[in-house]
C-alpha positions in Angstrom: -22.1 -23.2 124.3 -23.4 -19.8 124.1 -22.6 -17.4 120.8 -23.1 -13.7 120.3 -23.8 -12.8 117.1 -23.5 -8.5 116.1 -26.1 -7.4 113.2 -23.8 -6.1 110.8 -23.8 -2.4 109.2 -25.0 -3.7 106.0 -28.2 -5.4 107.3 -29.1 -2.2 109.2 -33.1 -2.1 109.3 -34.0 -5.6 107.6 -35.7 -8.4 109.7 -34.7 -12.0 109.7 -37.3 -13.0 106.5 -35.0 -9.8 104.8 -32.1 -10.9 105.3 -32.2 -14.2 104.1 -33.5 -13.4 100.8 -30.5 -10.6 100.5 -27.9 -13.1 101.1 -29.4 -16.2 99.3 -28.4 -19.5 99.5 -29.2 -21.9 102.7 -31.9 -20.5 104.3 -32.8 -22.4 107.5 -36.3 -22.2 109.6 -36.0 -18.1 110.5 -38.5 -18.9 113.2 -36.5 -21.5 115.1 -33.8 -19.3 114.5 -35.7 -16.3 116.1 -37.0 -18.2 118.9 -33.1 -19.6 119.8 -31.9 -16.2 119.7 -34.9 -14.6 121.4 -36.0 -11.6 118.7 -38.9 -11.7 116.3 -38.2 -13.0 112.9 -40.3 -9.7 111.6 -38.7 -7.3 113.8 -36.1 -4.7 111.8 -32.7 -5.3 113.4 -30.1 -2.6 114.0 -26.2 -2.3 113.4 -24.8 -3.1 116.4 -27.4 -5.0 118.1 -26.2 -8.1 119.9 -27.7 -11.5 119.3 -27.3 -14.3 122.0 -27.6 -17.6 120.6 -27.8 -20.3 123.0 -25.7 -22.8 121.2 -22.2 -23.1 118.6 -23.3 -25.7 116.8 -26.4 -26.8 114.0 -27.8 -25.3 110.9 -29.1 -22.4 112.9 -26.0 -21.4 114.4 -23.8 -22.2 110.9 -26.5 -19.5 109.5 -26.3 -17.2 112.1 -22.2 -17.3 111.7 -22.7 -17.0 108.0 -24.7 -13.9 108.7 -23.9 -11.7 111.1 -20.4 -11.2 112.6 -18.4 -11.0 116.2 -18.3 -8.5 118.6 -14.4 -8.2 118.2 -15.0 -8.0 114.2 -17.5 -5.4 114.1 -15.6 -3.5 116.9 -12.8 -3.9 114.8 -14.7 -2.0 111.6 -16.2 0.5 113.8 -12.8 1.4 114.7 -11.4 1.4 110.7 -14.1 3.1 110.0 -13.8 6.0 112.6 -10.0 6.3 112.1 -10.3 6.2 108.4 -12.8 8.9 108.6 -10.8 11.1 111.1 -8.0 10.6 108.9 -9.0 11.6 105.8 -10.9 14.7 107.2 -7.5 15.5 109.3 -5.8 15.2 105.2 -8.7 17.6 104.0 -8.4 19.8 106.7 -5.0 20.1 106.4 -5.0 20.7 102.4 -8.0 23.0 103.1 -5.5 24.7 105.4 -2.5 24.4 103.6 -3.7 26.1 100.5 -6.0 29.0 102.7 -2.6 30.4 104.1 -0.6 30.1 101.2 -3.0 32.6 99.6 -2.6 34.6 102.8 -0.4 37.6 102.2 2.8 37.4 104.9 2.7 39.9 107.3 6.3 40.6 106.1 5.1 41.6 102.5 2.0 43.2 103.8 4.2 45.4 106.4 6.3 47.0 103.6 3.2 47.2 101.0 1.3 49.0 103.9 4.9 51.3 104.3 4.9 52.1 101.1 1.3 53.3 100.6 2.3 55.5 103.7 5.1 56.7 102.2 6.9 54.9 105.4 10.8 54.7 103.5 10.9 58.3 103.2 9.3 58.8 106.0 12.3 57.3 108.6 14.8 58.5 106.2 14.2 62.2 106.5 13.5 62.0 110.1 16.5 60.4 110.6 18.6 62.7 108.4 17.2 65.8 110.3 18.2 64.5 113.8 21.6 63.6 112.8 21.8 66.8 111.3 20.4 68.5 114.6 23.0 66.1 116.6 26.0 67.3 114.6 24.9 71.0 114.2 27.4 71.9 117.4 30.4 70.0 115.8 29.8 71.6 112.6 29.6 75.2 113.6 32.9 74.5 116.3 34.8 73.2 113.3 33.4 76.2 110.9 34.9 78.8 113.7 38.4 77.5 113.8 39.0 77.7 110.1 37.4 81.1 110.1 38.0 82.1 113.5 34.8 83.3 115.1 34.5 84.0 118.7 33.5 81.3 121.7 29.9 84.0 122.0 29.3 84.6 118.6 30.1 80.4 118.2 26.8 79.6 120.6 25.1 81.9 118.7 25.6 80.4 115.2 25.2 76.6 116.8 21.2 78.0 118.6 20.5 80.2 115.2 21.2 76.9 113.6 19.6 74.5 115.6 16.2 77.0 115.5 16.1 76.1 112.0 16.7 72.6 111.6 14.9 71.4 115.1 11.3 71.8 114.4 12.0 70.4 110.7 13.3 67.8 112.6 10.7 67.4 115.0 7.9 67.6 112.4 10.0 64.9 110.5 10.2 62.9 113.8 6.2 63.0 113.9 5.3 61.9 110.8 7.2 59.0 111.1 5.4 57.9 114.1 2.1 58.7 113.0 3.3 56.4 109.8 4.5 53.6 111.6 1.2 53.7 114.6 -0.9 53.5 110.8 1.2 50.8 110.1 0.7 48.6 112.8 -3.0 49.2 113.2 -3.6 48.1 109.4 -1.9 45.0 110.6 -3.6 44.5 113.5 -6.7 44.8 111.1 -4.9 42.5 108.5 -4.1 39.8 111.0 -7.9 39.8 112.8 -9.3 39.4 109.0 -6.9 36.3 108.7 -7.4 34.8 111.6 -11.1 35.3 110.9 -10.8 33.8 107.4 -9.0 30.2 109.3 -11.5 30.0 111.9 -13.7 28.0 110.4 -11.1 25.4 109.1 -9.2 25.3 112.8 -12.5 25.4 114.4 -13.7 22.0 112.4 -10.1 20.4 113.8 -10.1 21.0 116.9 -12.4 18.6 117.4 -10.8 16.1 116.0 -7.0 16.6 117.7 -8.5 17.1 120.7 -10.4 13.5 120.9 -6.9 11.6 119.6 -5.4 13.3 122.3 -7.4 12.4 124.9 -8.2 8.9 123.7 -4.0 8.2 123.7 -3.7 9.7 126.9 -6.7 8.0 128.8 -6.6 4.6 126.1 -10.3 4.6 125.8 -10.1 3.7 122.4 -12.5 3.5 119.8 -13.4 -0.2 120.1 -13.6 0.2 124.1 -16.8 3.3 123.3 -18.1 0.7 121.1 -18.0 -2.1 123.1 -19.3 -0.6 126.0 -22.5 1.1 123.3 -23.1 -3.2 122.4 -23.1 -3.6 126.0 -25.8 -0.8 126.8 -27.7 -1.7 123.7 -27.7 -5.5 124.9 -29.4 -4.3 129.0 -31.6 -2.1 127.5 -33.2 -4.2 125.2 -32.9 -7.5 127.2 -33.1 -5.9 130.6 -30.7 -8.5 131.4 -26.6 -8.7 131.8 -25.0 -11.4 133.8 -22.3 -9.9 136.4 -19.3 -10.2 134.4 -21.1 -7.5 131.6 -22.5 -5.5 134.5 -18.6 -5.3 135.7 -17.5 -4.4 132.2 -19.5 -1.5 131.7 -18.3 -0.3 134.8 -15.1 -0.2 133.9 -15.8 1.4 130.4 -17.6 3.6 132.2 -14.9 4.9 134.1 -12.4 5.0 131.4 -14.8 6.7 129.2 -15.2 9.3 132.4 -11.4 9.5 132.2 -11.4 10.5 128.6 -13.9 13.0 129.0 -12.4 14.4 132.0 -9.0 14.8 129.5 -10.6 16.6 126.7 -12.3 19.1 129.4 -8.9 19.6 130.7 -6.9 20.4 127.1 -7.0 24.5 126.7 -5.1 26.4 124.0 -2.6 29.0 125.4 0.3 31.4 123.5 3.4 30.1 125.1 6.7 32.1 123.6 4.5 33.8 120.4 2.6 30.8 119.0 -0.7 28.9 120.0 0.0 25.9 121.6 -3.3 22.8 122.7 -2.0 22.1 126.4 -3.5 19.1 128.1 -3.2 18.8 131.9 -3.7 15.5 133.8 -6.0 15.8 136.9 -3.5 17.5 139.3 -2.8 20.2 136.9 0.9 19.0 135.3 0.9 19.0 131.9 0.8 16.0 129.5 1.4 17.0 126.2 1.8 19.7 123.7 0.4 20.3 120.2 1.9 23.2 118.4 -1.0 25.0 116.4 1.0 27.8 114.7 2.2 31.2 115.5 0.2 33.8 116.8 0.5 36.3 114.3 0.1 34.3 111.7 -4.2 34.3 111.8 -4.1 32.5 115.0 -4.8 35.2 117.4 -8.4 35.1 118.5 -8.3 31.7 119.0 -8.1 31.9 122.8 -11.7 32.4 121.8 -13.1 29.9 120.1 -14.6 26.5 121.9 -14.0 23.3 121.6 -15.2 20.0 122.6 
């Protein structure tokens, strides 16, 4: 019965003679092994290369089984390596992002600081007090008129005179407060944009990992299947032949890969309820999943313009 060997990464770039020397121990006739495997004894092998061995017994087979791995084991190793790499990258990203965000000034703190620089508390109080005084002039003068006996025409003159004194002051106070509030909004806008710029490299690094994981989960196009497709295509390209079962499997995996790519291309970042959300759609435009990326006012305001794949 035929057997399929796969070259592990540790033998990348080595030929059979070099592999035998590196492994040590029993070594069969390598020319016989190469002939049976349909490869050249002196040609360097590549990691993931498939070797179709015609038998599953004998000294040459035993040596090959001890040196090489199986497609399943190689695919599992690739997936574990990829998962570990992705997890490490995500953990590093989250650590760096957490530290970066923690070091950024909170908007509430910034608003209080900038408001103090603009003397907004005093401006707000002045505008409020003068406005309330202006509104209360008629009632105040009516109370005084009752106490000292002022006639109605004279009361209206007194009210008008007092309003004439206070109204310009109140208007000026309100104008100064409005200018301060506008300046506060402008400076906070600059701060948010600057914080977004600082965080942009972190999210640009993370989004491809996140979108890849979501697309694989939705389509079940795992890393194992991607590795299997790569191995099959490599075998077909190297040998220029393939069984019908292999061709059918390549077609099946290629369809899965196309669906995976379509899902990745259907993902977008949207603002929902004031928060940035990564939304994944199916081919009919229905929402499949949502991932909260954070508040749109916490350094993510420019994320809509970022590209990811």
